[in-house]
C-alpha positions as CSV (number, residue, x, y, z in Angstrom):
1,M,19.7,19.5,6.8
2,Y,21.5,19.2,3.5
3,D,20.8,20.5,0.1
4,K,19.3,18.1,-2.6
5,Q,17.9,19.2,-6.8
6,I,14.5,19.3,-6.8
7,I,13.4,17.6,-10.3
8,I,9.9,18.7,-11.5
9,W,8.6,16.0,-13.3
10,S,5.3,16.2,-15.5
11,R,3.1,14.3,-17.9
12,F,3.9,14.1,-21.2
13,T,1.9,10.8,-22.1
14,P,0.1,8.2,-20.1
15,N,3.7,6.5,-19.7
16,V,6.6,9.1,-20.0
17,W,7.3,11.9,-17.8
18,F,9.5,14.3,-18.5
19,M,12.2,16.9,-16.2
20,S,10.7,20.3,-16.7
21,Y,13.6,22.2,-14.6
22,F,15.3,21.9,-10.8
23,C,16.7,23.5,-8.7
24,S,18.8,23.4,-5.1
25,M,17.1,24.0,-2.6
26,Q,17.0,23.3,1.4
27,N,15.2,21.8,4.2
28,E,12.8,20.2,1.6
29,A,11.5,16.3,2.5
30,P,13.5,13.7,0.4
31,Y,10.4,11.6,-0.7
32,L,6.6,12.4,-0.6
33,D,4.9,11.2,2.3
34,F,0.9,9.9,2.6
35,G,0.4,13.4,4.9
36,S,1.1,15.4,2.1
37,L,-1.1,14.1,0.0
38,L,-3.8,14.1,2.9
39,K,-3.2,17.6,3.6
40,A,-3.9,18.4,-0.1
41,H,-7.3,16.9,-0.1
42,F,-8.4,18.3,3.8
43,P,-8.4,21.3,5.7
44,H,-8.4,19.1,8.8
45,K,-6.6,16.5,10.2
46,V,-7.9,13.4,9.2
47,Q,-7.5,9.3,10.5
48,K,-8.2,6.0,8.8
49,I,-10.6,3.8,10.3
50,S,-9.5,0.1,9.8
51,V,-13.0,-1.8,9.0
52,N,-13.3,-6.1,8.3
53,A,-16.3,-6.5,6.2
54,G,-16.8,-10.0,6.0
55,F,-15.0,-10.5,2.7
56,T,-12.9,-13.3,1.5
57,C,-11.0,-13.9,-1.2
58,P,-11.3,-15.6,-4.4
59,N,-8.0,-17.3,-3.9
60,R,-8.8,-18.5,0.0
61,D,-12.6,-19.4,-1.5
62,G,-12.0,-21.9,-4.5
63,T,-12.6,-20.0,-6.9
64,K,-9.0,-19.0,-7.6
65,G,-7.6,-21.5,-5.1
66,L,-7.3,-22.5,-1.3
67,G,-5.6,-21.5,1.3
68,G,-5.1,-18.0,0.0
69,C,-1.5,-16.4,-0.1
70,T,1.5,-18.4,1.3
71,Y,2.3,-15.1,3.6
72,C,-0.7,-14.0,4.5
73,N,-2.5,-14.5,8.0
74,N,-5.1,-11.8,8.0
75,Q,-4.8,-11.6,12.2
76,T,-1.4,-9.6,11.3
77,F,-3.6,-6.2,10.1
78,S,-6.8,-6.6,11.9
79,P,-7.0,-3.2,15.0
80,D,-8.6,-5.3,18.0
81,Y,-11.2,-3.2,17.4
82,C,-11.9,-4.7,14.3
83,H,-14.1,-7.6,14.7
84,T,-16.1,-9.8,11.9
85,E,-19.2,-10.2,14.5
86,Q,-19.6,-6.4,14.2
87,S,-21.2,-4.1,12.0
88,V,-19.5,-1.4,10.0
89,T,-21.2,0.7,11.9
90,E,-19.9,-0.5,15.1
91,Q,-16.3,-0.7,13.8
92,L,-16.6,2.8,13.2
93,E,-17.8,4.0,16.5
94,A,-15.4,2.1,18.3
95,G,-12.2,3.3,16.0
96,V,-13.8,7.3,16.5
97,R,-13.8,6.2,20.4
98,F,-10.2,5.4,20.1
99,F,-8.9,8.1,17.8
100,S,-11.1,11.5,19.3
101,R,-9.7,11.7,22.2
102,K,-6.6,13.4,21.7
103,Y,-8.6,15.0,18.4
104,P,-12.1,15.7,18.8
105,E,-12.5,17.3,15.7
106,M,-11.1,14.8,13.9
107,K,-12.4,13.6,10.7
108,Y,-12.3,10.0,9.2
109,L,-11.3,7.5,6.6
110,A,-13.2,4.4,6.2
111,Y,-10.6,2.0,5.3
112,F,-11.7,-1.4,4.4
113,Q,-8.9,-3.5,4.8
114,A,-9.1,-6.9,5.6
115,Y,-9.1,-9.6,2.5
116,T,-10.6,-8.1,-0.9
117,N,-13.1,-5.5,-0.2
118,T,-14.7,-5.9,-3.6
119,Y,-15.5,-9.5,-4.1
120,D,-19.2,-9.6,-3.2
121,A,-22.2,-8.8,-5.3
122,T,-21.9,-5.3,-6.5
123,A,-24.9,-4.2,-4.8
124,N,-23.6,-5.7,-1.2
125,L,-20.3,-4.0,-1.6
126,I,-22.5,-0.8,-2.0
127,K,-24.7,-1.6,0.4
128,K,-21.5,-1.8,2.8
129,Y,-19.2,1.6,1.5
130,E,-23.0,3.0,2.1
131,E,-22.8,2.3,5.5
132,A,-19.6,4.1,6.2
133,L,-20.2,6.8,5.0
134,A,-23.3,7.6,6.7
135,F,-21.6,7.4,10.2
136,P,-20.9,11.2,11.3
137,G,-17.5,12.2,10.4
138,V,-16.6,9.7,7.8
139,T,-15.5,12.5,4.7
140,G,-14.2,8.9,2.6
141,L,-13.5,5.6,1.7
142,I,-9.8,3.6,1.5
143,I,-10.7,0.6,-0.3
144,G,-8.2,-2.4,-0.1
145,T,-8.4,-5.0,-3.2
146,R,-6.9,-7.2,-5.1
147,P,-6.3,-6.4,-9.5
148,D,-8.4,-8.9,-10.3
149,C,-11.5,-7.9,-8.5
150,M,-12.5,-4.7,-10.0
151,P,-15.3,-4.9,-12.3
152,D,-16.4,-1.8,-14.1
153,E,-19.5,-1.6,-13.0
154,L,-18.1,-1.2,-9.5
155,L,-15.7,1.6,-11.1
156,D,-18.6,3.2,-12.4
157,Y,-19.5,3.9,-8.6
158,F,-16.3,4.8,-7.6
159,E,-15.7,7.1,-9.9
160,A,-19.0,9.0,-9.3
161,L,-18.2,9.0,-5.6
162,A,-14.6,10.3,-6.4
163,R,-16.8,13.1,-7.7
164,E,-17.8,14.3,-4.1
165,K,-15.4,12.3,-1.1
166,F,-12.5,10.8,-0.8
167,V,-11.6,7.5,-3.1
168,L,-8.4,5.7,-2.0
169,I,-8.6,1.9,-4.3
170,E,-5.2,0.3,-3.1
171,Y,-4.0,-3.0,-5.1
172,G,-2.2,-5.9,-3.4
173,V,0.5,-5.9,-6.0
174,E,3.4,-7.7,-3.8
175,S,5.4,-8.2,-6.9
176,T,5.7,-7.3,-10.3
177,L,7.0,-10.2,-11.5
178,D,4.8,-13.9,-12.7
179,K,6.7,-16.0,-11.2
180,T,6.6,-14.8,-7.7
181,L,3.1,-14.1,-7.9
182,L,2.5,-18.2,-8.8
183,R,5.2,-18.7,-6.1
184,I,3.3,-17.3,-3.5
185,N,-0.2,-18.5,-4.8
186,R,-1.4,-15.1,-5.2
187,G,-3.6,-15.7,-8.4
188,H,-3.3,-13.2,-10.5
189,T,-0.8,-11.5,-12.7
190,Q,1.1,-8.6,-13.4
191,A,-1.1,-8.0,-16.6
192,E,-3.9,-7.8,-14.6
193,T,-2.1,-5.4,-12.4
194,E,-1.7,-3.1,-14.6
195,D,-4.7,-3.2,-16.7
196,A,-6.4,-2.8,-12.9
197,I,-4.4,0.0,-11.9
198,R,-4.9,1.8,-15.5
199,R,-8.5,1.4,-15.7
200,T,-9.2,2.7,-12.4
201,A,-6.6,5.6,-12.7
202,A,-8.6,6.6,-15.8
203,R,-11.8,6.7,-14.1
204,G,-9.8,10.0,-11.8
205,I,-9.7,7.4,-8.9
206,L,-7.0,7.9,-6.6
207,T,-4.9,4.9,-7.3
208,G,-2.6,3.0,-4.6
209,A,-0.1,-0.1,-4.6
210,H,1.1,-2.3,-1.7
211,L,4.7,-4.1,-2.1
212,I,6.7,-6.4,-0.5
213,L,10.0,-6.2,-0.2
214,G,12.4,-9.6,-0.5
215,L,10.0,-12.1,-1.2
216,P,11.6,-15.8,-1.8
217,G,13.6,-16.3,-4.9
218,E,14.0,-12.5,-6.3
219,S,17.0,-11.4,-6.4
220,R,18.0,-7.3,-5.1
221,E,18.2,-6.0,-8.6
222,E,15.1,-7.8,-9.2
223,I,13.0,-5.9,-6.1
224,L,14.6,-2.4,-7.5
225,Q,13.6,-3.4,-10.7
226,H,9.6,-3.3,-9.1
227,A,10.3,0.6,-8.3
228,E,11.0,1.0,-12.4
229,T,7.8,-1.0,-13.3
230,L,5.2,0.9,-10.5
231,S,6.7,4.1,-12.0
232,A,5.4,3.3,-15.4
233,L,2.1,3.2,-14.0
234,P,-0.5,5.9,-13.0
235,V,-0.2,4.8,-9.2
236,T,-1.2,7.8,-6.4
237,T,0.1,6.0,-3.4
238,L,2.4,3.3,-2.6
239,K,3.3,1.0,0.6
240,L,6.4,-0.4,0.9
241,H,6.5,-3.1,3.8
242,Q,9.3,-5.9,4.8
243,L,8.9,-9.8,4.1
244,Q,7.7,-11.1,7.9
245,L,7.4,-14.5,8.6
246,I,3.9,-15.0,10.3
247,K,2.7,-17.6,12.2
248,Q,0.0,-20.5,10.9
249,T,1.1,-19.4,7.3
250,R,2.4,-22.2,4.7
251,M,5.3,-19.9,4.0
252,A,6.9,-20.0,7.5
253,R,6.6,-23.7,7.2
254,E,8.9,-23.2,3.8
255,Y,11.0,-21.2,5.8
256,Q,11.4,-24.2,8.7
257,E,11.7,-26.9,5.2
258,S,14.2,-24.9,3.1
259,P,15.7,-21.2,5.0
260,A,18.4,-20.7,2.4
261,D,15.4,-19.7,0.1
262,F,15.0,-16.6,1.9
263,K,17.3,-13.6,2.6
264,L,15.8,-11.6,5.9
265,Y,17.2,-8.0,6.0
266,D,18.0,-6.7,9.3
267,A,16.8,-3.5,10.0
268,D,20.0,-1.4,8.7
269,E,20.0,-3.9,5.3
270,Y,16.7,-3.1,4.9
271,I,16.5,0.2,5.3
272,D,19.4,1.0,2.8
273,L,17.2,-1.4,0.2
274,A,14.0,0.4,0.7
275,I,16.4,4.3,0.5
276,D,17.2,2.4,-2.8
277,F,14.0,1.7,-3.8
278,I,12.8,4.8,-3.9
279,E,15.8,6.2,-5.4
280,R,14.3,4.7,-8.6
281,L,10.5,5.4,-8.0
282,R,8.6,8.3,-9.7
283,P,8.7,11.1,-7.5
284,T,5.7,12.1,-8.3
285,V,3.9,8.8,-6.4
286,Y,3.6,9.5,-2.5
287,V,5.1,6.9,-0.3
288,E,2.7,5.7,2.5
289,R,5.1,3.5,4.5
290,F,8.2,1.7,3.9
291,V,7.5,-1.1,6.9
292,S,4.8,-3.0,8.5
293,Q,4.3,-3.8,12.0
294,S,2.6,-7.7,13.2
295,P,1.5,-8.7,15.9
296,K,4.6,-9.8,18.5
297,S,2.6,-13.1,19.0
298,L,2.5,-14.3,15.8
299,L,5.3,-12.7,14.5
300,I,8.7,-15.3,13.1
301,A,10.8,-13.4,11.5
302,P,12.5,-11.3,11.2
303,D,12.0,-8.8,14.7
304,W,13.9,-5.3,15.1
305,G,12.1,-4.2,18.2
306,L,11.3,-0.8,16.5
307,K,8.4,0.8,15.9
308,N,6.9,2.1,13.4
309,F,7.8,5.7,13.8
310,E,11.4,4.5,15.2
311,F,11.8,2.9,12.1
312,T,10.6,6.1,10.1
313,A,13.1,8.5,11.6
314,R,16.0,5.7,11.2
315,V,15.1,5.8,7.4
316,N,15.4,9.6,7.2
317,K,18.6,9.8,9.2
318,R,19.8,7.3,6.5
319,I,18.5,9.6,3.6
320,R,20.4,12.6,5.0
321,E,23.7,10.9,5.8
322,R,23.4,9.9,1.9
323,N,22.2,12.6,0.8
324,T,19.6,11.0,-1.6
325,W,15.9,11.7,-2.1
326,Q,13.1,10.2,-4.1
327,G,13.2,9.6,-8.0
328,R,17.2,10.4,-8.1
329,L,17.8,7.3,-10.2
330,F,14.6,8.2,-11.6
331,R,14.4,7.2,-15.3
332,A,11.7,8.8,-17.6
333,S,12.1,7.8,-20.8
334,S,9.2,6.5,-23.9
335,D,10.2,2.8,-23.5
336,R,8.7,1.9,-20.0
C-alpha cells in the first residue's frame, strides 16, 4: 500500500488534455486495467473467446507484400479450440464449453483475433460478425485488424452496432516509427495508423492499439516516445508485449544472422521498461496487458518461465517499490 497523487485529466480538444485537479489517495490502482473497462460496460462477468474466421492479410496475399510481418507466426495466438476448419459457431461452442465450467452465467465477447479481420468483402465480414452475435451469450465483438484495412463502409456498420452492443476495434500499431514498420514488413505507415484510429474513435467506437516493445533498431528513448505518440491519439485501450522470437519467422532468421541487432530483455529489465512506458502514457488509457506468452514449442527467446498472471504480479510489486503510477510523467500539451 502506498500513497500516490491521483491526477484527473479531461479532454479539452481532440488532442489536448488538461489537469483538472489532484488529490492524495490510498489503495488506488496504479494503472487502469481492462477489467475496469468491462466493469463499466457490463453488470456481469464477460470472457473473450478467440475466433479464427479464416481471413488473411494484405502483406501475405501479395496485395502489399508476401510473407507477412517478419515477427509473425499466427499459431502463437490461436487457442486450441480455434481452428479454421471449424465455423464461427463451432469455435464459440468450444470456447463456451471451456469457460462455462467455472462461471455458468458468464457472458462472452467474440474476439476475431487471427490475421486481419476486416480484410474481405464487407458483406462477407458482416455475415461472420452477425453469426457470432447470434450465438447465445455473446454480447459484443472485439475485432483485431490493421490500420490500412478499415473502409468507411465497414465503420458505418460498426458505428450502428456500437449503439446496441459492445464493440472494440483493436489496431495492430506495433510501432509508431515508419523506419521500424518498414523493417518488420508491416506494410502500413504511422500516418495510416493515426488516420484509422481517429476515424474509428470519431464514430463513437471503442478503439484499441497493440504495441510491441523492443523491436529491432529502436532505442529505449524511441520506445518510450511511443507512449507520448499514442497518448495524443483517441485510443481507449492498449496492449503491450515484449518482442518474442518465434520459430518459422523471418525475424528468427535475422536474429541468427545478426544477433547484435536485437535487444532481448530479461524479465526484470522489461518490467522496468513497461513501467517507464506507462508513466508517460495518458492516464485515461486502459492497459489491457503488459506481456504475451507464446507456446513454448514455438518460442526461441526470451523464455522467462512466467505465466501472464505471475508476470503481472511482478509488475505490480515493482510499481509499488517505485511508488509510481500510470501517467506520472504524462505531458498534456498543445504541441502534441
